[in-house]
C-alpha positions in Angstrom: 53.8 -154.5 81.0 53.1 -154.5 77.1 51.6 -157.0 74.9 53.7 -159.8 73.2 53.1 -159.8 69.8 54.5 -163.0 67.2 55.3 -163.5 63.4 56.9 -165.8 61.5 57.7 -165.4 57.7 59.1 -168.3 55.8 61.5 -167.7 51.9 62.8 -170.0 49.9 66.4 -169.7 49.0 68.3 -171.0 46.0 71.2 -171.8 47.6 72.6 -174.5 50.1 72.1 -174.2 53.7 75.9 -174.2 54.1 75.9 -171.2 52.4 72.9 -169.4 53.5 73.7 -170.2 57.4 77.1 -167.9 56.6 75.6 -164.7 55.4 72.5 -165.0 58.0 75.8 -165.8 60.1 77.2 -161.8 59.3 75.1 -160.2 62.4 77.0 -156.8 61.5 76.1 -157.1 57.7 71.4 -157.3 58.8 70.9 -154.0 58.2 72.1 -154.7 55.0 68.7 -156.7 54.3 66.7 -155.6 57.8 65.5 -152.3 56.9 64.6 -151.5 60.4 67.2 -152.8 61.9 69.7 -149.5 62.0 73.1 -151.6 63.5 74.1 -154.8 65.1 77.0 -155.1 66.7 79.2 -157.7 68.4 80.3 -157.8 72.0 83.1 -159.2 73.5 81.4 -162.3 74.4 81.1 -164.3 70.9 76.8 -164.9 71.3 76.2 -161.3 72.8 75.2 -158.5 70.5 73.8 -154.7 70.7 71.3 -154.2 68.8 69.5 -150.9 67.4 66.1 -150.7 65.9 64.4 -147.6 64.0 61.4 -147.3 62.4 58.0 -145.1 61.9 60.1 -142.4 64.3 60.5 -144.9 67.2 63.7 -145.8 68.3 64.8 -149.4 70.0 68.3 -150.3 71.7 68.8 -154.2 73.0 71.5 -156.8 73.5 70.8 -160.2 72.2 72.4 -164.1 73.8 72.0 -166.6 71.2 70.6 -169.0 73.2 71.1 -172.3 70.6 73.1 -172.8 67.8 73.3 -175.7 65.8 75.4 -174.3 62.4 73.3 -174.6 59.2 70.5 -175.4 61.1 68.7 -172.8 63.2 69.5 -170.8 65.8 67.7 -168.8 68.9 68.2 -165.5 70.7 66.6 -163.7 73.1 67.1 -160.1 74.7 68.7 -159.2 78.0 67.9 -155.6 78.3 66.1 -153.0 76.3 63.4 -154.3 74.0 62.4 -157.7 75.1 62.7 -159.8 72.1 63.2 -163.5 71.5 63.1 -165.7 68.0 64.4 -168.0 65.7 65.6 -168.1 62.3 65.4 -172.4 60.6 67.3 -174.2 57.3 65.5 -176.7 55.9 67.6 -177.8 53.4 65.8 -178.9 50.1 67.1 -180.8 46.9 68.6 -178.8 43.8 70.5 -176.7 46.3 67.2 -175.1 47.7 66.8 -174.3 51.7 63.3 -172.9 52.9 64.3 -170.3 55.8 61.8 -170.1 58.4 61.5 -166.6 60.5 59.9 -166.4 64.1 60.0 -163.2 66.1 58.7 -162.7 69.3 58.7 -159.2 71.0 57.3 -157.0 73.3 55.0 -154.3 72.5 55.6 -151.8 75.2 53.6 -150.2 77.2 53.3 -147.1 76.3 52.5 -148.1 73.0 50.0 -150.7 73.3 47.2 -148.8 73.9 48.3 -146.5 71.0 48.6 -149.3 68.3 46.0 -152.2 67.6 47.7 -155.1 67.5 46.4 -156.5 64.7 47.0 -153.5 62.7 50.3 -153.5 63.7 50.8 -157.5 63.7 50.1 -157.3 59.8 52.8 -153.9 59.3 55.4 -156.1 61.0 54.9 -159.6 60.1 54.8 -157.6 55.8 58.0 -156.0 56.6 59.8 -159.1 58.3 58.5 -161.2 54.6 60.1 -158.4 52.9 63.3 -158.4 54.7 63.8 -162.1 54.4 62.9 -161.7 50.9 65.8 -159.1 50.5 68.0 -161.7 52.3 66.6 -164.3 50.0 67.7 -162.2 47.0 71.1 -161.4 48.6 72.2 -165.0 48.9 71.1 -165.6 45.3 72.9 -162.7 44.1 76.3 -164.2 45.8 75.6 -163.0 49.0 
């Protein structure tokens, strides 16, 4: 059994929440802006997707189920096999067609890796990468998505 790590990042997007939601909801396009995600493939069940992450010489696959969906407001998910992960993205509409996006990701560091990695160092790397990904997402939306 590994150790659970959690990361939360935010970004302000100069676009209405409906547009931000539309771009985020295209899960298959996520590798365009989320660098460590190699692929996201929808499955027959519309709430189930197959994910592959490739980073730093490691590759992990898992299926994720959307557990809560409120259009243009929030999306929650959890893994149902493979890498244990769960998370949520929330969209907060602001004035002047701006939306604050808050992404929270929690995952279990695989037991084989836990002794090899200092959680505070790994946590810093992952948080920095998630923020860079969310900033790339912001840039994509603002460029017309």
